[in-house]
C-alpha positions as CSV (number, residue, x, y, z in Angstrom):
1,M,212.8,-40.7,225.9
2,E,214.5,-43.0,228.4
3,A,214.3,-45.9,225.9
4,V,216.0,-43.8,223.2
5,F,218.7,-42.7,225.6
6,L,219.5,-46.3,226.6
7,K,219.6,-47.3,223.0
8,L,222.1,-44.6,222.1
9,L,224.0,-45.3,225.3
10,N,224.5,-48.9,224.1
11,I,225.5,-47.8,220.6
12,S,228.0,-45.3,222.2
13,I,229.6,-48.0,224.4
14,N,230.0,-50.5,221.6
15,T,231.3,-47.8,219.2
16,S,234.0,-47.0,221.8
17,Y,235.7,-50.4,221.1
18,L,235.8,-49.6,217.4
19,A,237.1,-46.0,218.0
20,L,239.8,-47.3,220.3
21,A,240.8,-49.8,217.6
22,V,241.0,-47.0,215.0
23,I,243.2,-44.9,217.3
24,F,245.5,-47.9,217.7
25,L,245.6,-48.6,214.0
26,R,246.5,-45.0,213.2
27,F,249.9,-45.7,214.7
28,V,250.2,-49.2,213.2
29,L,249.5,-48.0,209.7
30,K,251.7,-44.9,209.8
31,K,253.0,-45.6,206.3
32,A,249.6,-46.3,204.7
33,P,247.7,-43.7,202.7
34,K,246.1,-41.2,205.1
35,N,242.9,-41.5,203.2
36,L,242.5,-45.0,204.6
37,R,242.4,-43.5,208.1
38,C,239.4,-41.5,207.0
39,V,237.8,-44.8,205.9
40,L,238.3,-46.2,209.3
41,W,236.7,-43.1,210.9
42,G,233.9,-43.7,208.4
43,L,233.3,-47.1,210.1
44,V,233.0,-45.4,213.4
45,A,230.4,-43.0,212.0
46,L,228.6,-45.9,210.4
47,R,228.4,-47.7,213.8
48,L,227.0,-44.6,215.4
49,V,224.2,-44.0,212.8
50,L,223.0,-47.5,212.3
51,P,220.0,-48.3,214.5
52,F,220.7,-52.0,214.1
53,S,223.7,-54.3,213.6
54,L,224.3,-57.7,212.3
55,E,225.4,-60.6,214.4
56,S,228.7,-62.4,213.6
57,V,230.7,-65.2,215.2
58,L,233.8,-63.1,214.4
59,S,232.6,-60.1,216.4
60,L,235.1,-59.0,219.1
61,L,232.5,-57.0,221.1
62,P,232.1,-58.4,224.6
63,S,228.3,-57.6,224.7
64,A,225.7,-56.6,222.2
65,E,223.7,-54.7,224.8
66,P,225.8,-53.6,227.8
67,V,222.8,-51.8,229.4
68,P,219.7,-53.9,228.9
69,P,216.4,-52.0,228.5
70,G,214.9,-54.1,231.3
71,I,217.2,-52.4,233.8
72,L,214.6,-49.8,234.5
73,L,212.2,-52.3,236.0
74,A,214.6,-54.9,237.4
75,E,214.4,-55.8,241.1
76,T,218.2,-55.7,241.0
77,P,219.5,-53.4,238.2
78,E,222.5,-54.9,236.5
79,I,224.6,-54.2,233.4
80,Q,225.9,-56.9,231.0
81,S,229.2,-55.5,229.7
82,G,230.6,-58.9,228.9
83,I,233.6,-58.1,231.2
84,P,233.2,-59.8,234.6
85,V,235.4,-57.3,236.5
86,V,233.4,-54.3,235.1
87,N,230.1,-56.0,235.8
88,H,231.0,-56.8,239.4
89,A,232.2,-53.3,240.2
90,I,229.3,-51.4,238.6
91,N,226.5,-53.8,239.5
92,Q,227.5,-53.6,243.1
93,I,227.1,-49.8,243.0
94,L,223.8,-50.1,241.2
95,S,222.3,-52.7,243.5
96,E,223.3,-50.7,246.6
97,N,222.1,-47.3,245.4
98,L,219.5,-47.7,242.7
99,S,217.6,-50.9,243.6
100,P,213.8,-50.3,244.1
101,I,212.7,-50.4,247.8
102,P,209.6,-52.5,248.5
103,G,206.6,-50.2,249.3
104,N,208.1,-47.1,247.7
105,S,206.2,-45.7,244.6
106,V,209.4,-44.3,243.1
107,N,212.1,-46.4,241.3
108,P,215.5,-44.8,241.8
109,M,216.9,-46.3,238.5
110,Q,214.0,-44.7,236.5
111,I,214.7,-41.4,238.1
112,A,218.4,-41.6,237.4
113,V,217.9,-42.5,233.8
114,F,215.2,-39.7,233.4
115,F,217.6,-37.0,234.7
116,A,220.5,-38.5,232.6
117,S,218.2,-38.2,229.5
118,I,217.4,-34.5,230.3
119,L,221.2,-33.8,230.7
120,W,221.9,-35.6,227.4
121,L,219.3,-33.4,225.6
122,A,220.7,-30.3,227.2
123,G,224.2,-31.2,226.0
124,I,223.0,-31.6,222.4
125,A,221.3,-28.2,222.5
126,I,224.5,-26.6,223.8
127,M,226.6,-28.2,221.1
128,L,224.3,-27.1,218.3
129,F,224.1,-23.6,219.7
130,Y,227.8,-23.4,219.8
131,M,228.0,-24.5,216.1
132,L,225.5,-21.8,215.1
133,V,227.2,-19.0,217.1
134,S,230.7,-19.9,215.8
135,Y,229.4,-19.9,212.2
136,L,227.6,-16.6,212.6
137,R,230.8,-15.1,214.1
138,L,232.9,-16.2,211.2
139,R,230.3,-14.9,208.7
140,K,230.4,-11.6,210.4
141,N,234.2,-11.4,210.0
142,V,234.1,-12.2,206.3
143,R,231.1,-10.2,205.3
144,E,233.3,-7.5,203.7
145,A,235.4,-10.0,201.8
146,I,236.1,-9.2,198.1
147,I,236.0,-11.8,195.3
148,L,239.3,-12.9,193.9
149,Q,238.0,-15.6,191.5
150,D,234.9,-17.8,191.4
151,N,234.4,-19.0,195.0
152,V,237.7,-17.5,196.3
153,L,237.5,-14.4,198.4
154,L,240.1,-12.1,200.1
155,C,239.4,-10.7,203.6
156,D,241.3,-8.2,205.8
157,K,239.9,-9.5,209.1
158,I,241.3,-13.1,209.0
159,E,244.8,-14.4,209.8
160,M,244.7,-17.7,208.0
161,P,243.0,-19.3,205.0
162,F,239.9,-21.5,205.5
163,L,237.0,-23.1,203.7
164,L,233.5,-22.1,205.0
165,G,230.0,-23.2,204.0
166,I,228.0,-26.3,203.2
167,L,225.8,-25.9,200.1
168,R,228.0,-23.2,198.5
169,P,231.3,-23.4,200.3
170,K,233.8,-20.6,199.7
171,I,237.5,-20.2,200.2
172,Y,238.6,-17.2,202.3
173,L,242.2,-16.0,202.1
174,P,244.0,-13.3,204.1
175,S,244.5,-10.2,202.0
176,A,248.2,-10.0,202.9
177,M,248.9,-13.5,201.4
178,N,251.7,-13.4,198.8
179,E,251.2,-15.0,195.3
180,T,253.5,-17.9,196.0
181,D,251.6,-19.1,199.1
182,L,248.3,-18.4,197.4
183,Q,248.7,-21.0,194.7
184,Y,249.6,-23.8,197.2
185,V,246.8,-22.8,199.6
186,L,244.3,-22.9,196.7
187,L,245.5,-26.4,195.8
188,H,244.9,-27.5,199.3
189,E,241.4,-25.9,199.8
190,K,240.2,-27.1,196.4
191,A,241.3,-30.6,197.3
192,H,239.0,-30.3,200.4
193,L,236.2,-29.3,198.0
194,K,236.8,-32.3,195.8
195,R,236.9,-34.7,198.8
196,K,233.6,-33.1,200.2
197,D,235.5,-32.7,203.5
198,H,233.3,-29.8,204.6
199,I,230.3,-32.2,204.6
200,W,232.2,-35.0,206.4
201,K,233.4,-32.6,209.1
202,L,229.8,-31.3,209.7
203,L,228.4,-34.9,209.9
204,G,231.2,-35.7,212.4
205,F,230.3,-32.8,214.6
206,L,226.6,-33.6,214.5
207,L,227.4,-37.2,215.6
208,L,229.6,-35.8,218.4
209,S,226.7,-33.6,219.4
210,V,224.5,-36.6,219.9
211,Y,227.1,-38.7,221.7
212,W,228.8,-35.8,223.5
213,M,228.9,-37.8,226.8
214,N,231.5,-40.2,225.4
215,P,235.1,-38.9,225.9
216,I,236.5,-41.4,223.5
217,L,234.4,-39.9,220.7
218,W,235.8,-36.4,221.5
219,V,239.3,-37.7,221.0
220,S,238.1,-39.5,217.8
221,Y,236.7,-36.3,216.4
222,W,239.9,-34.4,217.1
223,L,242.0,-37.0,215.4
224,F,239.5,-37.3,212.5
225,C,239.8,-33.6,211.7
226,R,243.6,-33.9,211.6
227,D,243.5,-37.0,209.5
228,I,241.3,-35.1,207.0
229,E,244.0,-32.5,206.7
230,L,246.8,-35.1,206.2
231,A,244.8,-36.9,203.6
232,C,244.1,-33.6,201.8
233,D,247.9,-32.8,201.8
234,E,248.7,-36.2,200.3
235,K,246.1,-35.7,197.6
236,V,247.8,-32.4,196.6
237,L,251.3,-34.1,196.6
238,K,250.0,-37.0,194.6
239,S,248.5,-34.7,192.0
240,C,251.4,-32.3,191.7
241,G,254.4,-34.5,192.4
242,P,257.2,-34.4,195.0
243,A,258.7,-31.3,193.5
244,I,256.3,-29.1,195.4
245,K,257.0,-30.6,198.9
246,K,259.3,-27.9,200.1
247,P,257.4,-24.8,198.9
248,Y,254.1,-26.4,200.0
249,A,255.5,-27.0,203.5
250,Q,256.8,-23.5,203.6
251,A,253.3,-22.2,202.6
252,L,251.8,-24.3,205.4
253,L,254.2,-22.8,207.9
254,R,253.6,-19.2,206.8
255,C,249.8,-19.5,206.8
256,S,249.5,-21.1,210.2
257,A,248.3,-18.8,213.0
258,P,248.0,-19.2,216.8
259,S,244.4,-18.3,216.8
260,K,241.9,-21.1,217.2
261,S,238.8,-19.1,216.4
262,T,238.6,-20.2,212.8
263,T,239.4,-23.9,213.2
264,A,237.1,-24.3,216.1
265,C,234.1,-23.7,213.9
266,P,232.5,-27.1,212.8
267,L,231.5,-25.5,209.5
268,S,235.0,-24.4,208.5
269,F,238.4,-25.8,207.5
270,G,241.6,-24.0,208.6
271,F,245.2,-24.8,208.9
272,I,245.3,-27.1,211.9
273,G,248.0,-29.5,213.2
274,V,250.6,-27.7,211.0
275,K,253.7,-29.2,212.7
276,S,252.6,-32.8,212.0
277,R,251.4,-31.9,208.5
278,I,254.8,-30.3,207.6
279,K,256.6,-33.4,208.8
280,N,254.3,-35.6,206.8
281,V,254.7,-33.5,203.6
282,L,258.5,-33.4,203.7
283,H,258.7,-37.2,204.3
284,Y,255.9,-38.1,201.9
285,K,256.6,-41.1,199.7
286,K,254.1,-43.1,197.7
287,P,253.4,-46.2,199.8
288,P,254.2,-49.6,198.2
289,V,251.3,-51.7,197.0
290,W,251.7,-54.3,199.8
291,I,251.1,-51.6,202.5
292,V,248.0,-50.4,200.7
293,L,246.7,-54.0,200.5
294,L,247.5,-54.6,204.1
295,A,245.7,-51.4,205.2
296,V,242.6,-52.3,203.1
297,A,242.6,-55.8,204.7
298,V,242.8,-54.2,208.2
299,C,239.8,-51.9,207.3
300,I,237.8,-55.0,206.2
301,A,238.7,-56.9,209.4
302,A,237.8,-54.0,211.6
303,A,234.4,-53.8,209.8
304,V,233.7,-57.5,210.2
305,C,234.9,-57.8,213.9
306,L,233.7,-54.5,215.3
307,L,230.7,-53.4,213.2
308,T,228.9,-56.6,214.1
309,D,227.5,-57.8,217.4
310,P,228.3,-61.1,219.1
311,V,225.8,-63.9,218.4
312,K,223.3,-64.2,221.2
313,R,223.5,-67.5,223.0
314,E,220.1,-69.2,223.3
315,E,219.1,-70.4,226.7
316,N,218.7,-74.2,226.8
317,N,215.9,-74.6,229.3
318,V,214.5,-77.9,227.8
319,F,216.2,-81.0,229.1
320,S,215.2,-84.6,229.9
321,P,217.0,-86.0,232.9
322,Q,217.1,-89.7,233.5
323,K,215.3,-91.4,236.4
324,G,216.5,-90.1,239.7
325,E,219.1,-87.9,238.1
326,I,220.3,-84.8,239.8
327,L,221.0,-81.9,237.3
328,I,222.4,-78.5,238.0
329,Q,221.5,-75.9,235.3
330,H,221.7,-72.1,235.4
331,D,222.6,-72.1,239.1
332,M,219.4,-74.1,240.0
333,L,219.0,-77.6,241.2
334,Y,216.7,-80.1,239.5
335,I,215.9,-83.6,240.8
336,S,214.0,-85.8,238.4
337,P,211.2,-87.8,240.1
338,P,211.4,-91.6,239.9
339,Y,209.2,-93.3,237.3
340,F,206.7,-95.9,238.4
341,S,205.8,-98.8,236.2
């Protein structure tokens, strides 16, 4: 279990660099299609699920394995983050508090990693339990919903429209919704279905459940959910044209609700981030080709530089010093003996 925990810890640390890059690129590529933001978040997810990674001289990661597996049995436990300042600060703490004491049968580092593994598993269980409870609560609220058409249902106990379900997702609408808003809301929710957003959000939450100890990934998941909504809005505008921008934005405003009970469920989609979405809808313009090409190039560069690990440097321990030569290598002093003829 400890080995699995250390493996996932290394993946989490290295993915943080990619996630931070995506957060930065979201602001750089403001005018690019929002769907490309989702592609960037897909790279983050890919980094989290791959049990291996390729090496590349173009990699920007400072270290392929910040926490080496051998740290459990090392006489002096040390990390290898690739950042000297971080190494010095953390390694000093590790050496002072978690170094094994000669004669003791217990290794402090092994104990620390064991309890961290237990805490990690407990966090996963809590996250999955929350997902189940929130889903069952929503199902209870909509159990008396009546069918409007196909997979669209009306319900008296909800304040805002949302999409719920995985294998057979359904669209739930408040019974009090007027006809004008209903048509725009259906366009939005059906766009979610076409994009399979209900599946991507679930996968995102499951990954967050596994890597819940990384705060950067919490921020990433929060932004990912908002980028999905923005991309869905743009899909509707692209399909129906700019003429619907104003009534569509009005429908977003009227359908928003202060309650977070619906949107907090990992298996549902509600109207979240309405303020930024309305602003994006009203100012939406089809991006020029050069911006799209630039955004695609950025996605490719991010994949090459942050999905790959740095090439490991091979230790050069074989050398042939000349007669009587003094050679310093790897902080050790070697003096070659004289040759006798």
